[in-house]
N, C-alpha and C positions, 0 to 999 in steps of 0.2 A: 684550405688551411685556416681558423679562424684565430686570431693571436690577441692575448689580453691588453688593454689599453694602458698606455705607458703614460709616463713624465720624463721629458728633457730634465736635465739637471737643471737648467735653466726657469723651466718652468716647477720644479720641485722646492728651488730659491725663494723663488716672486711668490708661491702657496705660501710657506712656511713661514717669510718674512711678511706678508700679508696678515698670519693669523695671529704670530705674536706680536706684532705692533700694535694690532686690533684690542688684543686682551690686554695688553699694559697700557692703552689708553682708556678703553675701559674698566680696566678696575681704579683708576687713579681723578675718573668724573664719575663713579659713581663714590667713592670716597667724602669729594669734595659737593655733591649733592646731598649725602645721607649727613653728613656734618652739619650745612649749611641749613640744608630746607629740610631736613626729613620725608627725601622724595628718594625713590628707587629709580634707577636710571630710565623705566616704559614712565614709571607716572612724569617724569620729567619730560619725556618726549611728548607725551600727551599734554601737560598743558603748555609745551610750547608751539607742539603745532595748534593750538586752540588760541593761546596766545596771537598770535601771526597769522590768524584768519581775520579778515574784515568785520565779520559779522562776530567773531569770537566764539566760534558753534560749527562742530561737524556732526555727523550724522555717525552713529558709533561702528559701523560696516567699513567707514569711510576711513577712519581712525586708526583698525586693525590693521587696514591695507598699510596705510602709511605708516606705521611701525612694527610693521611685520612681527605680530601679535595675532595668538588664535581671537575668536570676539570673546568665546567665555573668559578669558584670561582677561582679557582689558575691561571686560564687564565688571570682574571683580576689581581689579586697579582703580577703574573709574565709581565703585563702591566706596571703595579706600578715600580715595579724595573728596567725595559729595562727602562723606562722613567729619572730614576735615573742612568741611564749608569752599573748599576752591573750586569745586564744578558743582554744578545742578544739572541734573536730566531731564528729560521731559519726552514724552512721545513725538515720534517722527509726524511732522503736519502730513506730508502725503503715503504714510505705509503705517498703516497701524499696529504693526509687527516693530516699525525699526523703533532706534530709542536716539534723541540729538542731545549731545553733550556740550555745556556752554559753559568757558570761564567764567568768575566771579571776580568782584575787584581784591576777594583775598587769594585768588589763585593767583592773579597779576600782581599781588605784592611780593608771593614768593619767589614766582622768576626773579622781579628786582632786586630780590635778595641772593639767589644765586648766580644769577648771569654773570656779575662781574669775575667772581670767582673761579666760574664755569671759562668762561674764556682765558683766564689767565692760564688754567691747566692746561688750555687747547693751544696757546702759545708759546710755553713752556715746553711741551712735550710732540708737539705736533708739527709747529709751523718752526722753531726757533732754527732748527739745523737744515731749514730749505730755503732757497733764495725764492722773488717773486714769481723768477722763470720755473723752478720748481713747483711750486706751489699751483699755479698755475697749466702744468703740465699733470699734477695727480689729480686736479679736479678735472682736466679732459679725461684722463685716462677712466678715472671714478666715475665720473657720468655716465660713461660709456660703457662701462660694466654695468651701471645700474637700469640703464636701458636695456641692457639686453638681457637680462634678469627680471625686469619689467615686466617681458616681453610673452613669459609665462609666467604669470600671478599667483601670490599665495591663495592660497583654498578661500580666507578669510574675505581677500576681492572678489572669490564667484559669486556671479549673481545669485542673491535667491530667489527659490522658488516662491510665486505668488499662491496661495491658496486661490483655488477656483470660487467665482461669486454664485452665493447662495442665489437660487430661483425657488420662490413660492407658486402655490399653484392658485 
């Protein structure tokens, strides 16, 4: 006899706390990003990933996977950032259908403007009530969860089918 999947009260409590905590933190982070940098959460993630890259660039598909966002949605967000002069897009060198996104000096300036307040929000809401040991445990647990979930990557991370090379006689 099949039984419906269920959760223990502890699992349900952990899930509820995770969802509520995530929503509360994201709301405050988004508010700070909009007020200081006129950025959406996804735009900030995109700029931050580019800003921490040694080259200041990433392929669009890698960015979509990293921020867990659809390719088309991220293309739109990158277009908005490009219109503001915060990123530049160019064809990928190794794939004629691919696009590379690079952070500009203006993009780095916006990151520099939003980071102090961003860090303050994180310190006030996420870390203030935790000890260093708690933070280390949280990082460990969340890291393992992320790695487990990344074992089945989102659609944006699926390899793209290559067009067959055309042959001429």
